[in-house]
C-alpha positions as CSV (number, residue, x, y, z in Angstrom):
1,X,-15.1,-104.7,6.9
2,X,-17.5,-101.7,6.9
3,X,-17.2,-99.1,9.0
4,X,-21.4,-98.8,8.8
5,X,-21.9,-101.5,10.4
6,X,-20.8,-100.1,13.6
7,X,-22.4,-98.2,16.2
8,X,-21.4,-94.5,16.6
9,X,-20.2,-94.2,19.8
10,X,-21.6,-90.7,21.5
11,X,-19.4,-88.2,22.1
12,X,-19.4,-87.1,25.8
13,X,-20.3,-84.1,26.9
14,X,-18.8,-82.0,29.5
15,X,-21.3,-82.2,31.3
16,X,-22.4,-85.7,31.2
17,X,-18.6,-86.5,31.7
18,X,-18.5,-84.0,35.0
19,X,-22.1,-85.9,36.5
20,X,-20.1,-89.6,35.9
21,X,-17.5,-88.3,38.2
22,X,-19.4,-86.1,40.4
23,X,-21.8,-90.2,40.6
24,X,-18.3,-91.8,41.3
25,X,-17.0,-89.5,44.1
26,X,-20.4,-89.8,45.9
27,X,-20.3,-93.6,45.7
28,X,-16.3,-93.3,47.5
29,X,-17.9,-90.6,49.8
30,X,-20.5,-93.1,50.6
31,X,-18.5,-96.3,51.3
32,X,-16.3,-94.2,53.5
33,X,-19.3,-93.1,55.2
34,X,-20.3,-97.1,55.2
35,X,-17.2,-97.9,57.1
36,X,-16.9,-95.0,59.7
37,X,-21.0,-96.1,60.4
38,X,-19.5,-99.9,60.5
39,X,-16.3,-99.0,62.8
40,X,-19.0,-97.1,65.1
41,X,-20.9,-99.9,65.6
42,X,-17.9,-101.8,66.4
43,X,-16.6,-99.3,68.6
44,X,-19.6,-99.5,70.9
45,X,-20.0,-103.3,71.0
46,X,-16.6,-103.4,72.4
47,X,-18.0,-101.1,75.0
48,X,-21.5,-103.1,75.4
49,X,-18.9,-106.5,75.7
50,X,-17.2,-104.3,78.9
51,X,-20.2,-103.4,80.9
52,X,-21.9,-106.8,80.5
53,X,-20.6,-107.6,83.8
54,X,-22.5,-104.5,85.5
55,X,-26.1,-105.5,83.9
56,X,-25.2,-109.0,85.2
57,X,-25.3,-107.8,88.7
58,X,-28.5,-105.5,88.9
59,X,-30.7,-107.5,91.1
60,X,-33.3,-109.5,89.3
61,X,-36.4,-106.9,90.5
62,X,-34.6,-104.5,88.9
63,X,-33.2,-106.1,85.7
64,X,-36.6,-104.6,83.6
65,X,-35.8,-101.1,84.1
66,X,-32.6,-101.4,81.8
67,X,-32.7,-102.2,78.4
68,X,-29.3,-102.2,76.8
69,X,-28.5,-102.8,73.4
70,X,-26.8,-101.7,70.2
71,X,-29.1,-99.8,67.7
72,X,-27.9,-98.7,63.7
73,X,-29.1,-96.4,61.9
74,X,-27.2,-92.2,61.3
75,X,-26.0,-92.5,64.4
76,X,-25.6,-95.8,66.3
77,X,-26.0,-95.9,70.1
78,X,-25.3,-97.9,72.7
79,X,-29.0,-97.4,74.9
80,X,-28.6,-98.3,78.7
81,X,-32.2,-97.5,79.7
82,X,-35.1,-95.5,77.9
83,X,-33.4,-92.2,78.7
84,X,-30.3,-93.3,78.5
85,X,-27.6,-94.2,76.0
86,X,-24.0,-93.7,74.6
87,X,-23.1,-92.2,71.2
88,X,-19.8,-91.8,69.7
89,X,-18.3,-87.8,69.4
90,X,-17.4,-86.1,66.3
91,X,-14.4,-87.1,66.1
92,X,-15.5,-90.8,65.7
93,X,-13.0,-92.0,68.8
94,X,-14.9,-90.5,71.7
95,X,-17.6,-91.9,73.7
96,X,-20.2,-89.9,75.1
97,X,-23.4,-91.0,77.4
98,X,-26.1,-88.7,77.1
99,X,-29.3,-88.4,79.1
100,X,-32.1,-87.1,78.2
101,X,-33.7,-84.6,81.2
102,X,-36.9,-82.5,80.9
103,X,-34.8,-79.8,79.9
104,X,-32.8,-81.3,77.1
105,X,-30.1,-83.8,76.6
106,X,-26.9,-83.6,79.0
107,X,-23.8,-85.0,78.7
108,X,-23.1,-87.4,82.1
109,X,-19.1,-88.3,80.7
110,X,-17.4,-88.2,77.6
111,X,-14.0,-90.2,77.2
112,X,-11.9,-92.5,74.7
113,X,-11.3,-94.8,77.2
114,X,-13.6,-98.3,77.5
115,X,-12.3,-98.6,81.3
116,X,-13.4,-94.9,82.0
117,X,-16.3,-95.3,80.2
118,X,-17.5,-98.4,81.9
119,X,-16.9,-96.7,85.4
120,X,-19.1,-93.9,84.3
121,X,-21.8,-96.5,82.8
122,X,-21.7,-98.4,86.6
123,X,-21.7,-95.5,88.1
124,X,-25.0,-93.8,86.5
125,X,-26.4,-97.7,87.3
126,X,-25.8,-97.3,90.8
127,X,-27.5,-94.2,91.4
128,X,-30.8,-95.4,89.1
129,X,-30.6,-98.5,91.3
130,X,-30.7,-96.7,94.4
131,X,-32.8,-93.8,93.3
132,X,-35.3,-96.7,92.0
133,X,-35.4,-98.8,95.5
134,X,-36.0,-95.0,97.3
135,X,-39.0,-94.6,95.0
136,X,-40.4,-98.2,95.8
137,X,-39.6,-97.8,99.4
138,X,-41.5,-94.7,99.6
139,X,-44.3,-95.9,97.8
140,X,-44.5,-99.4,100.2
141,X,-44.5,-97.7,103.3
142,X,-46.3,-95.2,102.8
143,X,-50.0,-95.4,105.3
144,X,-52.8,-95.8,103.8
145,X,-55.2,-92.6,104.7
146,X,-57.9,-94.1,107.2
147,X,-60.8,-95.4,106.0
148,X,-63.9,-93.3,106.6
149,X,-67.1,-94.5,108.5
150,X,-69.3,-94.9,105.8
151,X,-72.5,-95.5,107.8
152,X,-71.6,-92.2,109.3
153,X,-71.5,-90.6,106.0
154,X,-74.6,-92.1,104.7
155,X,-76.7,-91.5,107.6
156,X,-75.2,-87.7,107.3
157,X,-76.0,-87.8,103.3
158,X,-80.1,-89.0,104.7
159,X,-80.2,-86.4,107.8
160,X,-79.1,-83.5,105.0
161,X,-81.8,-84.7,102.4
162,X,-84.6,-84.4,104.8
163,X,-83.7,-81.2,106.1
164,X,-83.7,-80.1,102.7
165,X,-86.9,-81.2,102.3
166,X,-88.5,-80.4,105.6
167,X,-87.3,-76.9,104.8
168,X,-88.7,-77.1,101.4
169,X,-92.2,-78.0,102.6
170,X,-91.9,-75.3,105.1
171,X,-91.2,-72.4,102.8
172,X,-94.1,-74.4,100.5
173,X,-96.3,-74.2,103.3
174,X,-95.9,-70.7,104.5
175,X,-95.4,-68.9,101.4
176,X,-99.1,-70.8,99.6
177,X,-100.6,-69.2,102.6
178,X,-104.6,-69.6,103.1
């Protein structure tokens, strides 16, 4: 056989070899990150199933107040309502119940145990329901402002307009002179 028929293999330079090795390492790291994210999602799904009974007991008139569900993304979250969610801690084993306030994010509970987090979420939901019932009760029982007599208001306006017109007429009459 003739050696000229075979294409010559390019010799790998140290930089090309290092770049190839770096790409392989990056692919392995991203696979590990994806596995960690999947593990976080699985743990949040377990907690979501554990608290399903809590949300079944929420009265029908308050069900629109809570919007429970797991969201993906760079940091998976189990949302309870518009301002409160559960995320996994830095160790990927600790559940963190967080709420957004006007002064920033606040940690309500941290635990590695599902039953402890279920209790914390139950307490949170109960407090939110009581606060909402109190807010609804104050708006329902608030007395309406007494209605003013519109006829009296209209008569006061007419009297004021006539008095103003008479004063203007008198001012013009006396200043114009003979």
